[in-house]
C-alpha positions as CSV (number, residue, x, y, z in Angstrom):
1,M,-23.4,21.2,19.4
2,A,-20.2,20.7,18.1
3,F,-20.7,17.1,18.2
4,A,-23.7,17.7,15.6
5,R,-21.5,20.1,13.7
6,E,-19.3,17.6,12.7
7,L,-21.6,14.9,12.4
8,R,-23.3,17.1,9.8
9,R,-20.1,17.9,8.3
10,T,-18.9,13.9,7.9
11,A,-22.1,13.2,6.2
12,S,-22.0,16.2,3.8
13,A,-18.6,15.1,2.9
14,S,-19.5,11.1,2.5
15,P,-19.5,10.6,-1.3
16,D,-23.3,8.5,-2.0
17,G,-23.9,5.8,-1.1
18,R,-21.8,5.9,2.5
19,V,-23.6,8.6,4.2
20,L,-25.0,6.1,6.5
21,R,-22.0,4.2,7.3
22,N,-19.2,7.2,7.9
23,A,-21.8,8.7,10.1
24,E,-22.6,5.7,11.9
25,S,-18.6,5.7,12.7
26,F,-18.4,8.8,13.2
27,C,-21.2,8.7,16.1
28,V,-19.5,5.3,17.6
29,V,-16.1,7.0,17.3
30,Q,-17.2,9.9,19.2
31,G,-19.6,7.9,21.6
32,R,-16.6,5.7,23.0
33,E,-14.6,8.8,23.1
34,F,-17.3,10.8,25.4
35,L,-18.0,7.5,27.5
36,R,-14.0,7.1,28.4
37,T,-13.8,10.7,29.2
38,A,-17.0,10.2,31.1
39,L,-15.9,7.6,32.7
40,A,-12.3,8.5,34.0
41,T,-13.7,12.2,35.1
42,V,-15.8,9.8,37.3
43,V,-13.6,7.6,38.5
44,Q,-10.6,9.9,39.3
45,A,-13.7,12.3,41.0
46,E,-13.8,8.9,43.4
47,A,-10.3,8.8,43.9
48,D,-9.5,12.5,45.1
49,A,-12.3,12.0,47.6
50,V,-11.1,8.5,49.0
51,E,-7.4,10.8,48.8
52,K,-9.1,13.6,50.4
53,K,-10.3,11.6,53.2
54,G,-7.2,9.7,54.1
55,S,-7.3,5.7,54.8
56,R,-10.3,3.5,56.1
57,P,-9.7,2.2,59.4
58,D,-9.0,-0.9,60.1
59,A,-11.5,-3.4,60.6
60,A,-12.6,-4.5,63.6
61,P,-11.6,-7.9,65.0
62,A,-15.1,-10.4,64.3
63,E,-16.2,-12.6,67.7
64,P,-14.4,-16.1,67.5
65,A,-15.9,-18.6,65.2
66,A,-17.4,-21.2,68.0
67,T,-19.6,-18.2,69.2
68,T,-21.0,-17.4,65.7
69,K,-21.7,-21.6,64.2
70,A,-24.9,-22.9,64.6
71,A,-25.0,-25.8,66.8
72,M,-24.5,-29.5,65.0
73,T,-27.6,-31.5,64.5
74,A,-27.1,-35.0,65.1
75,K,-27.2,-37.8,62.3
76,S,-29.7,-40.5,62.8
């Protein structure tokens, strides 16, 4: 609601011939700020969740490489 109000105010205050350009600039700047805030909120929530869980356990050791490789084929 506040966004629409400010957009209308920006358009109304713009001189003839500049309404579209000023309104578009307002939308781009405010849109970037909205996305930046939304991204920061989500990333912070994820960081908080990981911090709350504690550190991840160490990875389990893999089997020796010799047991996981396919048999070599002879070249003719």
